[in-house]
C-alpha positions in Angstrom: 9.2 44.9 -6.9 8.6 44.4 -3.0 5.4 43.3 -3.5 6.5 40.3 -6.2 9.1 39.3 -3.6 6.3 39.4 -0.8 3.6 37.6 -2.9 6.7 35.1 -3.8 7.4 34.4 0.1 3.9 33.9 0.7 2.9 31.2 -2.0 6.5 29.3 -1.0 5.4 29.0 2.4 1.5 28.1 1.6 3.0 25.5 -0.6 5.0 24.0 2.5 2.0 23.7 4.9 -0.2 22.1 2.3 2.1 18.9 2.2 2.6 18.9 6.2 1.0 15.7 7.7 -1.1 16.2 10.6 -0.7 14.4 14.1 -3.3 11.8 13.7 -2.7 10.2 10.3 -1.2 7.3 9.6 0.8 6.0 6.7 1.4 3.2 5.0 4.9 2.5 3.5 5.4 -0.7 1.4 8.4 -2.9 2.6 9.6 -6.1 0.4 6.5 -8.3 1.1 4.7 -6.4 3.7 3.1 -2.9 4.4 4.3 -1.3 7.5 2.3 1.4 9.0 3.9 4.6 10.9 2.7 7.6 12.9 4.8 10.8 13.1 7.5 8.6 11.1 7.8 5.9 14.1 6.8 2.2 12.8 3.5 1.4 14.9 3.2 -2.0 16.3 0.4 -4.5 15.6 -1.2 -4.3 18.8 -1.0 -0.2 18.9 -2.6 -0.6 15.4 -5.5 -2.6 17.0 -6.1 -0.3 19.2 -5.9 2.9 16.8 -8.5 0.7 14.3 -11.1 -0.2 17.3 -13.1 2.9 16.7 -13.6 2.2 13.1 -14.6 -1.1 12.3 -13.9 -0.9 8.2 -10.2 -0.2 8.8 -10.2 -3.1 11.9 -11.9 -5.5 9.7 -9.5 -5.1 6.7 -6.3 -4.9 8.6 -7.2 -8.4 10.5 -7.7 -9.7 6.7 -4.1 -8.3 5.8 -2.6 -10.0 8.8 -4.3 -13.5 8.0 -3.1 -13.0 4.1 0.3 -11.8 5.0 1.9 -15.2 6.1 -0.2 -17.6 3.8 0.8 -15.8 0.3 4.5 -16.4 0.8 3.8 -20.3 1.9 1.4 -20.7 -1.2 4.3 -18.9 -3.2 7.1 -21.1 -2.0 4.7 -24.3 -2.4 4.0 -23.2 -6.2 7.7 -23.0 -7.1 8.5 -26.4 -5.3 5.7 -28.0 -7.4 6.8 -26.2 -10.5 10.7 -27.7 -9.7 9.1 -31.8 -9.0 7.5 -31.2 -12.4 10.5 -29.8 -14.2 12.9 -32.2 -12.6 10.7 -35.3 -13.9 11.0 -39.0 -13.2 13.8 -41.3 -14.8 12.1 -43.9 -17.2 13.4 -46.5 -19.7 12.0 -47.9 -22.7 13.0 -50.3 -25.1 13.1 -48.9 -29.0 14.2 -50.9 -31.9 16.0 -53.4 -29.2 17.8 -50.5 -27.4 17.1 -49.3 -23.7 16.5 -45.3 -24.2 16.6 -43.4 -21.0 14.3 -40.3 -20.9 12.6 -38.0 -18.4 8.9 -38.1 -17.4 7.7 -34.8 -16.7 4.2 -33.8 -15.8 2.5 -30.6 -17.6 -0.5 -30.6 -15.2 1.9 -30.2 -12.0 4.0 -27.9 -14.0 0.6 -25.5 -14.9 -0.8 -26.1 -11.0 2.8 -25.0 -9.7 2.9 -21.8 -12.1 -1.0 -21.1 -10.7 0.0 -21.5 -7.2 3.0 -18.8 -7.8 0.5 -16.4 -9.4 -1.8 -17.1 -6.5 0.5 -16.4 -4.0 1.7 -13.6 -5.2 -1.9 -12.1 -5.6 -2.3 -13.0 -2.1 0.8 -11.0 -0.9 -0.5 -8.2 -3.2 -3.9 -8.2 -1.4 -2.5 -8.1 2.1 -1.0 -4.9 1.2 -3.5 -3.4 -0.4 -5.8 -4.3 2.4 -3.5 -2.6 4.9 -3.2 0.4 2.9 -6.9 0.7 2.5 -7.2 0.6 6.4 -5.2 3.1 6.7 -7.0 5.5 4.0 -10.4 4.4 5.7 -8.8 5.5 9.2 -7.4 8.7 7.7 -10.7 9.9 6.5 -12.6 9.0 9.6 -10.2 10.8 11.7 -10.2 14.0 9.0 -14.0 13.9 8.9 -14.3 13.8 12.7 -11.8 16.8 12.9 -13.1 18.9 10.3 -13.3 22.5 11.3 -12.6 25.8 9.2 -11.3 28.6 10.4 -11.0 30.7 7.4 -14.3 32.3 6.1 -13.3 34.1 3.0 -10.5 34.8 0.9 -10.0 37.6 -1.6 -7.0 37.6 -3.6 -6.9 40.7 -6.6 -5.8 44.1 -7.5 -6.5 47.0 -5.4 -7.5 50.6 -6.7 -4.1 51.6 -6.3 -3.1 49.0 -9.1 -1.3 46.7 -6.4 -1.6 43.1 -5.8 -3.4 42.4 -2.6 -5.7 39.7 -0.8 -7.8 39.7 2.5 -8.4 37.0 4.7 -11.7 36.8 6.9 -11.7 34.4 9.7 -14.7 32.9 11.8 
């Protein structure tokens, strides 16, 4: 019974360490229209991120493109809403039908379709900006992990011993 409890405790503690984050890694958190980058639970400024990414050119390029697209996406989306509104509002017009004046609206289908296209394009730019920021963080983390790749455990054996008990042995480098 004691062996089962010890094994259960060992397994529980080993899972706790698997999900721990290393000190050098960054993580991205999606907030409404932007993606914010954190290190050790603290939001990092854009200037600090550029300093971190100076040695990894792929991350730096993707992060710069993310910053370029970040303000463009919402502007294009708002422009699309404006154009769609103008198209749906229409222009007042009057025509004479059977000797009577009839008031009606002239609505532009091409303007409406262009507005909807701008809305879709703007939302795509926002999403692209967020994806680029996330991808730059992923690239940076993979570069940091590949640089710090050292192993301290050489061999782990887990199994049944000669006394019919469960046991394991660890061989360190």
